[in-house]
KEGUKOL-633812 format. One record per residue (C-alpha): residue number from 0; residue in three letters; chain; x, y, z. Coordinates in nm, 2 decimals. Layout:
BEGIN
[rec NUM; ALA; A; [X; Y; Z]],
...
END
This chain:
BEGIN
[rec 0; UNK; A; [16.75; 12.54; 2.42]],
[rec 1; UNK; A; [16.90; 12.20; 2.53]],
[rec 2; UNK; A; [17.25; 12.10; 2.45]],
[rec 3; UNK; A; [17.14; 11.84; 2.19]],
[rec 4; UNK; A; [16.93; 12.09; 2.01]],
[rec 5; UNK; A; [17.20; 12.35; 2.02]],
[rec 6; UNK; A; [17.45; 12.10; 1.88]],
[rec 7; UNK; A; [17.21; 12.01; 1.60]],
[rec 8; UNK; A; [17.16; 12.38; 1.51]],
[rec 9; UNK; A; [17.53; 12.43; 1.50]],
[rec 10; UNK; A; [17.57; 12.13; 1.27]],
[rec 11; UNK; A; [17.31; 12.27; 1.03]],
[rec 12; UNK; A; [17.49; 12.61; 1.04]],
[rec 13; UNK; A; [17.82; 12.44; 0.95]],
[rec 14; UNK; A; [17.66; 12.25; 0.66]],
[rec 15; UNK; A; [17.53; 12.58; 0.53]],
[rec 16; UNK; A; [17.87; 12.75; 0.51]],
[rec 17; UNK; A; [18.02; 12.75; 0.16]],
[rec 18; UNK; A; [18.30; 12.49; 0.13]],
[rec 19; UNK; A; [18.55; 12.76; 0.04]],
[rec 20; UNK; A; [18.54; 12.87; 0.41]],
[rec 21; UNK; A; [18.68; 12.53; 0.50]],
[rec 22; UNK; A; [18.96; 12.58; 0.26]],
[rec 23; UNK; A; [18.81; 12.38; -0.02]],
[rec 24; UNK; A; [18.80; 12.53; -0.37]],
[rec 25; UNK; A; [18.52; 12.45; -0.61]],
[rec 26; UNK; A; [18.58; 12.25; -0.92]],
[rec 27; UNK; A; [18.30; 12.14; -1.16]],
[rec 28; UNK; A; [18.38; 11.84; -1.38]],
[rec 29; UNK; A; [18.16; 11.67; -1.63]],
[rec 30; UNK; A; [18.16; 11.34; -1.81]],
[rec 31; UNK; A; [17.95; 11.22; -2.10]],
[rec 32; UNK; A; [17.93; 10.87; -1.96]],
[rec 33; UNK; A; [17.84; 10.91; -1.59]],
[rec 34; UNK; A; [17.67; 10.58; -1.55]],
[rec 35; UNK; A; [17.97; 10.37; -1.67]],
[rec 36; UNK; A; [18.25; 10.19; -1.48]],
[rec 37; UNK; A; [18.48; 10.38; -1.71]],
[rec 38; UNK; A; [18.43; 10.67; -1.47]],
[rec 39; UNK; A; [18.55; 10.47; -1.18]],
[rec 40; UNK; A; [18.87; 10.68; -1.10]],
[rec 41; UNK; A; [18.65; 10.98; -1.05]],
[rec 42; UNK; A; [18.40; 10.80; -0.83]],
[rec 43; UNK; A; [18.69; 10.67; -0.61]],
[rec 44; UNK; A; [18.85; 11.01; -0.58]],
[rec 45; UNK; A; [18.51; 11.16; -0.49]],
[rec 46; UNK; A; [18.37; 10.90; -0.26]],
[rec 47; UNK; A; [18.69; 10.82; -0.07]],
[rec 48; UNK; A; [18.74; 11.19; 0.01]],
[rec 49; UNK; A; [19.06; 11.22; -0.20]],
[rec 50; UNK; A; [18.95; 11.54; -0.37]],
[rec 51; UNK; A; [18.90; 11.70; -0.03]],
[rec 52; UNK; A; [19.24; 11.58; 0.08]],
[rec 53; UNK; A; [19.38; 11.80; -0.19]],
[rec 54; UNK; A; [19.16; 12.10; -0.10]],
[rec 55; UNK; A; [18.89; 12.06; -0.37]],
[rec 56; UNK; A; [18.52; 12.05; -0.35]],
[rec 57; UNK; A; [18.45; 11.87; -0.68]],
[rec 58; UNK; A; [18.10; 11.84; -0.84]],
[rec 59; UNK; A; [18.08; 11.55; -1.08]],
[rec 60; UNK; A; [17.80; 11.61; -1.33]],
[rec 61; UNK; A; [17.68; 11.42; -1.64]],
[rec 62; UNK; A; [17.62; 11.59; -1.97]],
[rec 63; UNK; A; [17.50; 11.35; -2.24]],
[rec 64; UNK; A; [17.68; 11.38; -2.57]],
[rec 65; UNK; A; [18.02; 11.51; -2.66]],
[rec 66; UNK; A; [17.89; 11.82; -2.84]],
[rec 67; UNK; A; [17.68; 11.94; -2.55]],
[rec 68; UNK; A; [17.96; 11.88; -2.31]],
[rec 69; UNK; A; [18.19; 12.08; -2.53]],
[rec 70; UNK; A; [17.95; 12.37; -2.55]],
[rec 71; UNK; A; [17.93; 12.38; -2.17]],
[rec 72; UNK; A; [18.31; 12.37; -2.14]],
[rec 73; UNK; A; [18.36; 12.65; -2.40]],
[rec 74; UNK; A; [18.08; 12.85; -2.23]],
[rec 75; UNK; A; [18.28; 12.82; -1.90]],
[rec 76; UNK; A; [18.01; 12.64; -1.71]],
[rec 77; UNK; A; [18.27; 12.37; -1.64]],
[rec 78; UNK; A; [18.62; 12.37; -1.52]],
[rec 79; UNK; A; [18.71; 12.04; -1.68]],
[rec 80; UNK; A; [18.55; 11.74; -1.85]],
[rec 81; UNK; A; [18.63; 11.39; -1.97]],
[rec 82; UNK; A; [18.53; 11.25; -2.31]],
[rec 83; UNK; A; [18.68; 11.05; -2.60]],
[rec 84; UNK; A; [18.95; 11.24; -2.79]],
[rec 85; UNK; A; [18.74; 11.29; -3.10]],
[rec 86; UNK; A; [18.54; 11.57; -2.94]],
[rec 87; UNK; A; [18.83; 11.80; -2.83]],
[rec 88; UNK; A; [19.03; 11.73; -3.15]],
[rec 89; UNK; A; [18.73; 11.84; -3.36]],
[rec 90; UNK; A; [18.66; 12.14; -3.14]],
[rec 91; UNK; A; [19.03; 12.25; -3.16]],
[rec 92; UNK; A; [19.03; 12.21; -3.54]],
[rec 93; UNK; A; [18.72; 12.44; -3.55]],
[rec 94; UNK; A; [18.90; 12.71; -3.35]],
[rec 95; UNK; A; [18.81; 12.64; -2.99]],
[rec 96; UNK; A; [19.08; 12.69; -2.73]],
[rec 97; UNK; A; [19.03; 12.34; -2.59]],
[rec 98; UNK; A; [19.32; 12.11; -2.51]],
[rec 99; UNK; A; [19.36; 11.76; -2.38]],
[rec 100; UNK; A; [19.53; 11.78; -2.04]],
[rec 101; UNK; A; [19.56; 11.41; -1.97]],
[rec 102; UNK; A; [19.38; 11.08; -2.00]],
[rec 103; UNK; A; [19.28; 10.80; -1.76]],
[rec 104; UNK; A; [19.17; 10.54; -2.01]],
[rec 105; UNK; A; [19.38; 10.47; -2.32]],
[rec 106; UNK; A; [19.23; 10.13; -2.39]],
[rec 107; UNK; A; [18.95; 10.02; -2.62]],
[rec 108; UNK; A; [18.70; 9.82; -2.40]],
[rec 109; UNK; A; [18.48; 9.70; -2.68]],
[rec 110; UNK; A; [18.43; 9.37; -2.86]],
[rec 111; UNK; A; [18.34; 9.34; -3.22]],
[rec 112; UNK; A; [18.02; 9.13; -3.26]],
[rec 113; UNK; A; [17.90; 8.97; -3.59]],
[rec 114; UNK; A; [17.65; 8.73; -3.73]],
[rec 115; UNK; A; [17.76; 8.37; -3.70]],
[rec 116; UNK; A; [17.85; 8.33; -4.07]],
[rec 117; UNK; A; [18.11; 8.61; -4.06]],
[rec 118; UNK; A; [18.43; 8.44; -3.94]],
[rec 119; UNK; A; [18.72; 8.63; -4.10]],
[rec 120; UNK; A; [18.80; 8.99; -4.18]],
[rec 121; UNK; A; [18.74; 8.95; -4.55]],
[rec 122; UNK; A; [18.39; 8.85; -4.47]],
[rec 123; UNK; A; [18.32; 9.20; -4.36]],
[rec 124; UNK; A; [18.36; 9.36; -4.70]],
[rec 125; UNK; A; [18.04; 9.53; -4.80]],
[rec 126; UNK; A; [17.87; 9.45; -4.47]],
[rec 127; UNK; A; [17.66; 9.68; -4.25]],
[rec 128; UNK; A; [17.82; 9.76; -3.92]],
[rec 129; UNK; A; [17.61; 9.94; -3.66]],
[rec 130; UNK; A; [17.73; 10.23; -3.44]],
[rec 131; UNK; A; [17.56; 10.46; -3.20]],
[rec 132; UNK; A; [17.61; 10.76; -3.43]],
[rec 133; UNK; A; [17.88; 10.91; -3.65]],
[rec 134; UNK; A; [18.17; 11.08; -3.49]],
[rec 135; UNK; A; [18.17; 10.89; -3.16]],
[rec 136; UNK; A; [18.38; 10.62; -3.00]],
[rec 137; UNK; A; [18.18; 10.34; -3.18]],
[rec 138; UNK; A; [18.27; 10.47; -3.52]],
[rec 139; UNK; A; [18.63; 10.52; -3.44]],
[rec 140; UNK; A; [18.66; 10.18; -3.28]],
[rec 141; UNK; A; [18.54; 10.02; -3.60]],
[rec 142; UNK; A; [18.77; 10.23; -3.82]],
[rec 143; UNK; A; [19.07; 10.16; -3.60]],
[rec 144; UNK; A; [19.00; 9.79; -3.60]],
[rec 145; UNK; A; [18.98; 9.77; -3.98]],
[rec 146; UNK; A; [19.34; 9.89; -4.03]],
[rec 147; UNK; A; [19.51; 9.59; -3.86]],
[rec 148; UNK; A; [19.27; 9.36; -4.04]],
[rec 149; UNK; A; [19.40; 9.50; -4.37]],
[rec 150; UNK; A; [19.07; 9.65; -4.47]],
[rec 151; UNK; A; [19.02; 10.01; -4.60]],
[rec 152; UNK; A; [18.78; 10.24; -4.42]],
[rec 153; UNK; A; [18.52; 10.22; -4.69]],
[rec 154; UNK; A; [18.51; 9.84; -4.69]],
[rec 155; UNK; A; [18.21; 9.84; -4.46]],
[rec 156; UNK; A; [17.90; 10.05; -4.44]],
[rec 157; UNK; A; [17.86; 10.23; -4.11]],
[rec 158; UNK; A; [17.50; 10.26; -4.00]],
[rec 159; UNK; A; [17.38; 10.47; -3.70]],
[rec 160; UNK; A; [17.17; 10.22; -3.51]],
[rec 161; UNK; A; [17.10; 10.32; -3.15]],
[rec 162; UNK; A; [17.23; 10.18; -2.83]],
[rec 163; UNK; A; [17.41; 9.85; -2.77]],
[rec 164; UNK; A; [17.11; 9.63; -2.70]],
[rec 165; UNK; A; [16.92; 9.77; -3.00]],
[rec 166; UNK; A; [17.22; 9.69; -3.22]],
[rec 167; UNK; A; [17.25; 9.34; -3.09]],
[rec 168; UNK; A; [16.88; 9.28; -3.16]],
[rec 169; UNK; A; [16.94; 9.41; -3.52]],
[rec 170; UNK; A; [17.21; 9.14; -3.56]],
[rec 171; UNK; A; [16.95; 8.88; -3.50]],
[rec 172; UNK; A; [16.70; 9.01; -3.76]],
[rec 173; UNK; A; [16.72; 8.91; -4.12]],
[rec 174; UNK; A; [16.83; 9.21; -4.33]],
[rec 175; UNK; A; [16.95; 9.39; -4.02]],
[rec 176; UNK; A; [17.31; 9.46; -3.92]],
[rec 177; UNK; A; [17.60; 9.23; -3.99]],
[rec 178; UNK; A; [17.82; 9.35; -3.72]],
[rec 179; UNK; A; [17.87; 9.61; -3.44]],
[rec 180; UNK; A; [18.09; 9.70; -3.14]],
[rec 181; UNK; A; [17.97; 9.68; -2.78]],
[rec 182; UNK; A; [18.12; 9.72; -2.43]],
[rec 183; UNK; A; [18.26; 9.41; -2.27]],
[rec 184; UNK; A; [17.96; 9.38; -2.04]],
[rec 185; UNK; A; [17.72; 9.36; -2.34]],
[rec 186; UNK; A; [17.95; 9.11; -2.52]],
[rec 187; UNK; A; [17.84; 8.85; -2.26]],
[rec 188; UNK; A; [17.48; 8.90; -2.37]],
[rec 189; UNK; A; [17.58; 8.87; -2.73]],
[rec 190; UNK; A; [17.75; 8.53; -2.67]],
[rec 191; UNK; A; [17.45; 8.41; -2.48]],
[rec 192; UNK; A; [17.24; 8.49; -2.79]],
[rec 193; UNK; A; [17.46; 8.28; -3.01]],
[rec 194; UNK; A; [17.63; 8.58; -3.19]],
[rec 195; UNK; A; [17.99; 8.56; -3.29]],
[rec 196; UNK; A; [18.25; 8.74; -3.07]],
[rec 197; UNK; A; [18.46; 8.84; -3.38]],
[rec 198; UNK; A; [18.74; 9.02; -3.20]],
[rec 199; UNK; A; [18.85; 9.19; -2.87]],
[rec 200; UNK; A; [18.93; 9.55; -2.96]],
[rec 201; UNK; A; [19.13; 9.58; -2.64]],
[rec 202; UNK; A; [19.38; 9.35; -2.81]],
[rec 203; UNK; A; [19.34; 9.45; -3.17]],
[rec 204; UNK; A; [19.35; 9.83; -3.12]],
[rec 205; UNK; A; [19.67; 9.89; -2.93]],
[rec 206; UNK; A; [19.58; 10.23; -2.80]],
[rec 207; UNK; A; [19.26; 10.43; -2.79]],
[rec 208; UNK; A; [19.21; 10.76; -2.61]],
[rec 209; UNK; A; [18.86; 10.68; -2.48]],
[rec 210; UNK; A; [18.86; 10.90; -2.16]],
[rec 211; UNK; A; [19.07; 11.21; -2.20]],
[rec 212; UNK; A; [19.07; 11.50; -1.96]],
[rec 213; UNK; A; [19.00; 11.83; -2.13]],
[rec 214; UNK; A; [18.99; 12.20; -2.04]],
[rec 215; UNK; A; [19.01; 12.54; -2.19]],
[rec 216; UNK; A; [19.37; 12.65; -2.22]],
[rec 217; UNK; A; [19.28; 12.96; -2.02]],
[rec 218; UNK; A; [19.18; 12.74; -1.72]],
[rec 219; UNK; A; [19.53; 12.58; -1.72]],
[rec 220; UNK; A; [19.68; 12.93; -1.73]],
[rec 221; UNK; A; [19.47; 13.11; -1.48]],
[rec 222; UNK; A; [19.37; 12.84; -1.24]],
[rec 223; UNK; A; [19.68; 12.62; -1.25]],
[rec 224; UNK; A; [19.68; 12.54; -0.88]],
[rec 225; UNK; A; [19.32; 12.42; -0.90]],
[rec 226; UNK; A; [19.41; 12.20; -1.20]],
[rec 227; UNK; A; [19.72; 12.07; -1.02]],
[rec 228; UNK; A; [19.52; 11.96; -0.72]],
[rec 229; UNK; A; [19.26; 11.80; -0.94]],
[rec 230; UNK; A; [19.53; 11.59; -1.11]],
[rec 231; UNK; A; [19.68; 11.50; -0.77]],
[rec 232; UNK; A; [19.35; 11.37; -0.65]],
[rec 233; UNK; A; [19.27; 11.18; -0.97]],
[rec 234; UNK; A; [19.61; 11.03; -0.99]],
[rec 235; UNK; A; [19.59; 10.91; -0.63]],
[rec 236; UNK; A; [19.24; 10.76; -0.70]],
[rec 237; UNK; A; [19.38; 10.57; -1.00]],
[rec 238; UNK; A; [19.68; 10.45; -0.82]],
[rec 239; UNK; A; [19.49; 10.32; -0.52]],
[rec 240; UNK; A; [19.22; 10.17; -0.74]],
[rec 241; UNK; A; [19.49; 9.98; -0.93]],
[rec 242; UNK; A; [19.71; 9.87; -0.64]],
[rec 243; UNK; A; [19.51; 9.86; -0.31]],
[rec 244; UNK; A; [19.33; 9.53; -0.31]],
[rec 245; UNK; A; [19.22; 9.59; 0.05]],
[rec 246; UNK; A; [18.99; 9.87; -0.08]],
[rec 247; UNK; A; [18.80; 9.63; -0.30]],
[rec 248; UNK; A; [18.50; 9.60; -0.07]],
[rec 249; UNK; A; [18.46; 9.98; -0.03]],
[rec 250; UNK; A; [18.50; 10.03; -0.41]],
[rec 251; UNK; A; [18.25; 9.76; -0.49]],
[rec 252; UNK; A; [18.00; 9.94; -0.26]],
[rec 253; UNK; A; [18.08; 10.27; -0.45]],
[rec 254; UNK; A; [18.01; 10.10; -0.79]],
[rec 255; UNK; A; [17.69; 9.94; -0.66]],
[rec 256; UNK; A; [17.56; 10.28; -0.54]],
[rec 257; UNK; A; [17.68; 10.49; -0.83]],
[rec 258; UNK; A; [17.57; 10.25; -1.11]],
[rec 259; UNK; A; [17.27; 10.10; -0.92]],
[rec 260; UNK; A; [17.40; 9.74; -0.95]],
[rec 261; UNK; A; [17.36; 9.44; -0.73]],
[rec 262; UNK; A; [17.67; 9.33; -0.54]],
[rec 263; UNK; A; [17.77; 9.05; -0.78]],
[rec 264; UNK; A; [17.74; 9.28; -1.09]],
[rec 265; UNK; A; [17.94; 9.55; -0.90]],
[rec 266; UNK; A; [18.21; 9.30; -0.82]],
[rec 267; UNK; A; [18.23; 9.19; -1.19]],
[rec 268; UNK; A; [18.26; 9.56; -1.29]],
[rec 269; UNK; A; [18.55; 9.60; -1.04]],
[rec 270; UNK; A; [18.73; 9.29; -1.16]],
[rec 271; UNK; A; [18.69; 9.40; -1.52]],
[rec 272; UNK; A; [18.79; 9.77; -1.48]],
[rec 273; UNK; A; [19.01; 9.84; -1.18]],
[rec 274; UNK; A; [19.34; 9.76; -1.35]],
[rec 275; UNK; A; [19.28; 9.92; -1.70]],
[rec 276; UNK; A; [19.33; 10.29; -1.61]],
[rec 277; UNK; A; [19.64; 10.49; -1.70]],
[rec 278; UNK; A; [19.89; 10.59; -1.43]],
[rec 279; UNK; A; [20.01; 10.86; -1.45]],
[rec 280; UNK; A; [19.70; 10.98; -1.64]],
[rec 281; UNK; A; [19.86; 11.08; -1.97]],
[rec 282; UNK; A; [19.71; 11.05; -2.31]],
[rec 283; UNK; A; [19.86; 10.79; -2.54]],
[rec 284; UNK; A; [20.02; 10.96; -2.84]],
[rec 285; UNK; A; [19.98; 10.67; -3.07]],
[rec 286; UNK; A; [19.61; 10.64; -3.02]],
[rec 287; UNK; A; [19.56; 11.02; -3.04]],
[rec 288; UNK; A; [19.76; 11.03; -3.37]],
[rec 289; UNK; A; [19.53; 10.76; -3.52]],
[rec 290; UNK; A; [19.22; 10.96; -3.41]],
[rec 291; UNK; A; [19.36; 11.27; -3.58]],
[rec 292; UNK; A; [19.44; 11.08; -3.90]],
[rec 293; UNK; A; [19.08; 10.94; -3.92]],
[rec 294; UNK; A; [18.93; 11.29; -3.86]],
[rec 295; UNK; A; [19.15; 11.44; -4.13]],
[rec 296; UNK; A; [19.02; 11.18; -4.38]],
[rec 297; UNK; A; [18.66; 11.29; -4.34]],
[rec 298; UNK; A; [18.50; 11.45; -4.65]],
[rec 299; UNK; A; [18.55; 11.82; -4.68]],
[rec 300; UNK; A; [18.81; 11.82; -4.40]],
[rec 301; UNK; A; [19.11; 12.04; -4.48]],
[rec 302; UNK; A; [19.44; 11.88; -4.40]],
[rec 303; UNK; A; [19.54; 12.05; -4.07]],
[rec 304; UNK; A; [19.84; 12.07; -3.86]],
[rec 305; UNK; A; [19.94; 11.72; -3.74]],
[rec 306; UNK; A; [20.16; 11.83; -3.45]],
[rec 307; UNK; A; [20.00; 11.68; -3.14]],
[rec 308; UNK; A; [20.12; 11.97; -2.93]],
[rec 309; UNK; A; [19.83; 12.17; -3.08]],
[rec 310; UNK; A; [19.58; 11.95; -2.91]],
[rec 311; UNK; A; [19.76; 11.85; -2.59]],
[rec 312; UNK; A; [19.88; 12.05; -2.29]],
[rec 313; UNK; A; [20.00; 11.81; -2.02]],
[rec 314; UNK; A; [20.22; 12.07; -1.85]],
[rec 315; UNK; A; [20.04; 12.02; -1.51]],
[rec 316; UNK; A; [20.12; 11.65; -1.52]],
[rec 317; UNK; A; [20.48; 11.74; -1.63]],
[rec 318; UNK; A; [20.51; 11.96; -1.32]],
[rec 319; UNK; A; [20.38; 11.68; -1.09]],
[rec 320; UNK; A; [20.62; 11.43; -1.24]],
[rec 321; UNK; A; [20.92; 11.67; -1.21]],
[rec 322; UNK; A; [20.85; 11.72; -0.84]],
[rec 323; UNK; A; [20.82; 11.35; -0.78]],
[rec 324; UNK; A; [20.45; 11.33; -0.70]],
[rec 325; UNK; A; [20.38; 11.00; -0.86]],
[rec 326; UNK; A; [20.68; 10.83; -0.69]],
[rec 327; UNK; A; [20.56; 10.97; -0.36]],
[rec 328; UNK; A; [20.23; 10.80; -0.41]],
[rec 329; UNK; A; [20.41; 10.47; -0.46]],
[rec 330; UNK; A; [20.60; 10.53; -0.14]],
[rec 331; UNK; A; [20.29; 10.63; 0.06]],
[rec 332; UNK; A; [20.07; 10.35; -0.06]],
[rec 333; UNK; A; [20.29; 10.04; -0.13]],
[rec 334; UNK; A; [20.13; 9.79; -0.36]],
[rec 335; UNK; A; [19.94; 9.52; -0.18]],
END
């Protein structure tokens, strides 16, 4: 066998060896929105080799829907996941040993869209507002926006109406919807169609736990070092995404590949999202408290414990902060 063939055979042999033999520990992480720029910190940590830097071989998988994702987590098919806070809060209230371990997006990146004739909050009374389904981020975005507008939760009729484009079409049909919420990217399409950009929920809703990290409490207890290294990698990914402008070209390429976008659209996604993520990746208590209050107002829901400590375990992040990890990142990667 020639040298080239021997080298190639050796390479295939190396690739077949489990990653644990190279010192990498497996970690399976799932998200419910894997085709969204909201997942950008995870893409950066994965595709720039940051997870490997901290000794982890991370599989990023997509599981559509918060309830299915929660079932996989409770069934221990996953080590961790990310989802809007409603799912883990509900699971916890139902007896699951699931906790929020951090969060990388505490901002509501939706815009409230209405028919042209709806111009002020009082015009929304009695109107039909479309959401994807009950219990999700759409519904909570609407309910959290009504409060600063001085409207009670029952002042509008929430209607499950499908995805963003379907709801925008319904706004254009007589007798269809009167309003809805859509991601920033779809708001551009709404404006092009002559619909009214009624409000930017990123400004109206001060805090919204849209992407929380969750895990079973037992994972934090029994695989604490794994969880620690996961948060080290994610934190570095967020920090470098937010501060390292020289990485823009590489990150735009990651976005284009992951989300199957052309270069211009990927650049727009980078410009719109790279600075919105939370560093350190902690969950905003104000937004989480509002989520809990909305859930406890639901029909048939028994008033439960309101201490957020029941739903949150950020002890891994506490440990990293105590040892100065986040400050070390700032020293290692000065803002440019």
